[in-house]
N, C-alpha and C positions, 0 to 999 in steps of 0.2 A: 631620901629620894623622893617620897611622896610629896613633900613640901616644894621641892624643886619643880616636879611636874605640874603641881598645881599652879604655882606662881608662872610657869611658862605658858599654860594654857590662858591664865588671866592676861598676862601681857599680850600674847599674841591676839587675844579677842578684842582686848581694850585698845591698843594700838592699830591693830588691823582695822577695826571699825572706823577708827579715826581717819586713817590714810584712805580706806575705800570711799568714805564721805567727801574727802576732799578731792580725790580723782573723779567720783561721779559729778560733783559740781563743777570741776574743771572742764568736763566734756559738755557741760552745759553753757560755759562761758562765764561762770562764776568764780572769782577770785576769793577762795575761803581764807587764806591765811592773809590777815591784815595787820598782823602784829607789828607795829613800829613803821608802818608805811604811810608816808605823808604826814607823820607826826613830829611834833617839836617838843622841847622842854621836858617836863616831869612827865607827861603822858607817854612820851617816846622812851624815857628812861624805863618806865614801868614795863612798857610793852616789850621792849628789847630784852630787859632783865627776866621778864616772864619767859620769853622764848629760850634764853640761855637756861634758865633753871630748869625748864621742863625737859630740855635735851640732858642736862646733867643727871636728873633723876633717872632717866632710862638707863644712862650709862652705869649708874651707881647700883640701880636694881639689878642690871644684868650681871655685874661683877659679883654682887652679894649672892645672887642665885647660883652662880657657877660654883663659888667657894662655900656655899651653904652656910654662911656666917649666921650665928644666932646664938644668944645667951638666955633665951627665954624657954619656958616649960612648953612641952607639946600643947597643952589646952591654950595657951596664949597664941601660938602659932595658928592652931585651929581656928581661934577668933580671927586672926589676921586674914585667912583663907575666906572666911565668911564676910568680913567687911570688903575685902577686895572684889569678891564675886557680886556683892550688893552694889559696889561702885561701878562696876561694869554694867550691871542692869540698869541703874539710874541713868548712866552716861548714854547708853545706847537708846533708852526711852527719849531722854531729851533730844538727841539728834533726830530721832523719828518724828518726833512731835514738831520739832522746829522746821523740818522739812528744807527748803532752799534758803530760809533765813538764817541758817546757821552759819556763823563765822568764828574764826579765831582771831579775836580783837576787833576793834571797831572800825566799820568801814568809814571812810572819808566821803564816799560818794556811793550811789547806789541805795534804793529804798528796800529796807526790810520790813517785815510785818511785826506788830507787838503779839507775842504769842502769850496767851494767858490760859490755854486749855491743857488736858490731860495732866502730865506731871507737872506742869507750871502751874497748876491749881494749888500745889502743896509746897513748891519751891520756886523762888524767882530765879535761882541760879543752879538748876540740878545737873548741868554738865560739870560746872565747878565742884559741886557736891560729889560728882561721880570721881573726878581727878582726886579730890582729898581722900575719899574711902579707899581708893585704889593705892595712893601712896601709904596711907597710914596701915593699910592691911599688908602690903608688901614689906613695910617697916617692921610690923609685928612678927612676920615670917622670918625675916632674916636680918634682925636688929644689929647694926654696927654703927659706930660714931659718924662715919662719913656718910652713910646713906641716911641717917638721923638729920645731919646738918643739911644736906641738899634736898631733902623731903621737907622740912621746915621751912627752908629758903623758898622752895616752889609753892608751897602752901600760903605763905605770907604774900608772895607775888601775885598768887591768883587773887587773894582778898583785896590787895591794893588795886588790881585791875577792875574788880567789881566795885569798889568803893570810890576810887578816884577816876575811873574812865567810863565804864559801862553805865552807871547810874546816871552820871551827868549826861551821856550821849543820850540815853532813853528818855530823861527828862525834857531835854531840848527837841529830840525828834517827836514824842509822842504826847507830850504835854501833860494834861489833866488825866487822860486815859492811863498814863504810866503812874501818875501820882496816886490816883484812885487804886490801881492795882497793887503799889507799893504798901498802901494802908491795909489791904486784905491779906497779903501773903508775905511770909518771912523770907528773908534773904537767902536762908539755906534750908530750912525744914519748918514746916507748920504754917497754920493758918491762924490770923488774928481775928477775934472776935469782939 
């Protein structure tokens, strides 16, 4: 039961912050969810697959929590709680730092700012890192093969979104400023020296 309570708190906080950010931006006239909108070809496939995979993960996480599935020792499950909590913290910090430039997917129109301060000084993609940590943390708490498969699928789609969509968009939108930033800060975690 304590793992279920911890996981519910993680999920409510994580997904609650996500939804609250989207609703807050909607009140300002900002369309946050850009996944697949106005896109074609491989980029559309990545963004639509990412949207589907992220919904599948939520469903698989909820079912796994309800049935309290796990084959791991308590210390592994505690490690999962720590990873998931770290993921929530990283994600919330990234949303707060991005302010109204934060989007789910790449906008076809509308200007956003290149954010390189705060948590973005140690990760070019802290929101994605937050998602990954939450997915892995909950997987460690409630391991089962279905949750494993959908979590891996979602993590791969997040990575493809970064490598094949976000980085291309940021290079086109911000040119040398983004390329200089890319040389200094790692994709997920760390600074380059």
